[in-house]
C-alpha positions as CSV (number, residue, x, y, z in Angstrom):
1,M,0.0,0.2,0.3
2,S,3.4,2.3,-0.4
3,D,2.6,3.2,-3.6
4,T,1.0,6.6,-4.6
5,D,-1.5,7.9,-6.9
6,R,-3.1,4.5,-7.2
7,E,-5.3,3.7,-9.7
8,I,-9.3,2.3,-8.5
9,Q,-8.2,-1.1,-9.6
10,E,-4.9,-1.1,-7.2
11,L,-7.3,0.8,-4.5
12,L,-9.5,-2.0,-4.8
13,A,-7.0,-4.7,-4.8
14,D,-5.7,-2.5,-1.7
15,Y,-8.9,-2.7,0.1
16,A,-9.6,-6.2,-0.6
17,E,-6.4,-7.2,1.2
18,A,-6.6,-4.4,4.0
19,L,-10.3,-6.5,4.3
20,R,-9.2,-9.6,4.3
21,D,-6.2,-9.0,7.0
22,G,-8.5,-7.2,9.0
23,S,-6.3,-4.0,8.3
24,I,-8.9,-1.2,6.9
25,P,-7.5,1.8,9.1
26,A,-3.8,1.2,7.8
27,F,-5.4,0.9,4.3
28,L,-7.8,4.4,5.2
29,K,-4.7,5.8,6.2
30,S,-2.7,5.1,3.5
31,L,-5.0,7.0,1.3
32,T,-3.1,10.6,-0.5
33,R,-5.8,13.6,-0.5
34,G,-6.3,12.5,-4.7
35,E,-6.8,8.9,-4.0
36,G,-9.5,9.6,-1.5
37,R,-11.2,11.7,-3.8
38,K,-11.0,8.9,-6.0
39,V,-12.4,6.4,-3.7
40,S,-15.3,8.7,-2.4
41,S,-16.3,9.9,-6.4
42,S,-16.2,6.9,-8.0
43,P,-19.1,4.4,-8.1
44,E,-17.0,1.9,-9.6
45,F,-15.0,1.1,-6.5
46,W,-18.0,1.3,-4.1
47,G,-19.6,-1.5,-6.4
48,A,-16.6,-3.6,-6.5
49,A,-15.8,-3.0,-3.1
50,E,-19.4,-4.2,-1.9
51,V,-18.9,-7.1,-4.2
52,V,-15.6,-7.6,-2.2
53,R,-17.1,-7.8,0.8
54,Y,-19.7,-10.9,-0.3
55,I,-16.6,-12.9,-1.3
56,N,-14.7,-12.0,1.5
57,S,-17.6,-13.3,3.7
58,A,-18.5,-15.9,1.4
59,G,-14.7,-17.4,2.1
60,F,-14.2,-17.1,5.4
61,A,-17.8,-17.9,6.5
62,D,-17.1,-20.9,8.8
63,K,-13.8,-18.7,10.0
64,A,-16.2,-16.2,11.5
65,V,-17.0,-15.8,14.9
66,A,-19.1,-13.7,16.3
67,P,-17.9,-12.1,19.9
68,D,-19.5,-13.2,22.7
69,V,-20.7,-9.5,24.4
70,G,-21.7,-11.2,27.6
71,L,-18.6,-10.3,29.9
72,F,-19.5,-6.5,28.2
73,I,-23.2,-6.6,29.5
74,S,-22.7,-7.8,32.5
75,R,-19.7,-5.1,33.1
76,V,-22.7,-2.3,31.8
77,D,-25.0,-3.5,34.5
78,A,-22.5,-3.7,37.2
79,K,-21.8,-0.4,36.9
80,I,-25.2,0.6,36.6
81,G,-25.8,-1.1,39.8
82,S,-22.8,0.8,41.2
83,R,-24.1,4.3,40.3
84,M,-28.2,3.7,41.4
85,K,-26.6,2.8,44.9
86,K,-24.1,5.4,44.7
87,A,-27.5,8.0,44.3
88,R,-29.5,6.5,46.6
89,G,-26.7,7.0,49.2
90,S,-26.1,10.3,48.6
91,S,-30.2,10.8,48.7
92,R,-30.4,9.3,52.1
93,A,-27.2,11.4,53.1
94,G,-29.1,14.4,52.4
95,Q,-32.2,13.6,54.0
96,S,-30.7,12.3,57.5
97,T,-29.6,15.5,58.1
98,P,-32.4,18.2,58.8
99,R,-32.7,21.5,57.3
100,P,-35.3,24.5,59.3
101,A,-38.1,24.3,57.9
102,T,-38.6,28.6,57.7
103,R,-36.0,30.7,57.2
104,A,-33.7,32.1,59.5
105,R,-34.7,36.2,59.7
106,R,-32.3,38.6,58.8
107,T,-32.0,41.3,61.4
108,E,-30.7,44.6,60.6
109,K,-29.9,47.4,63.3
110,T,-31.0,50.9,61.7
111,T,-29.1,53.1,63.6
């Protein structure tokens, strides 16, 4: 991906390689300004990229593993529970200190 001023076909080949290797961010960083314009304005690139994604998913479907998000969800639930406990604890602490029902009047001395 070090070649500059790549044509659409070369960009597509590099994109397919990056997709297969899981290095799309490296591919995007390798684009020059002109190449970025070519990619964004080329319907041929986007159509071919879609085909590459389909071929890639079909070719590696047996090796694909769906991520297990159970650990993430349990950590989020624990964090929510912790924040709820803190919120309940702080509201109770505020209720335990009695506040005067009426405001104290200020008295001013007039001389």
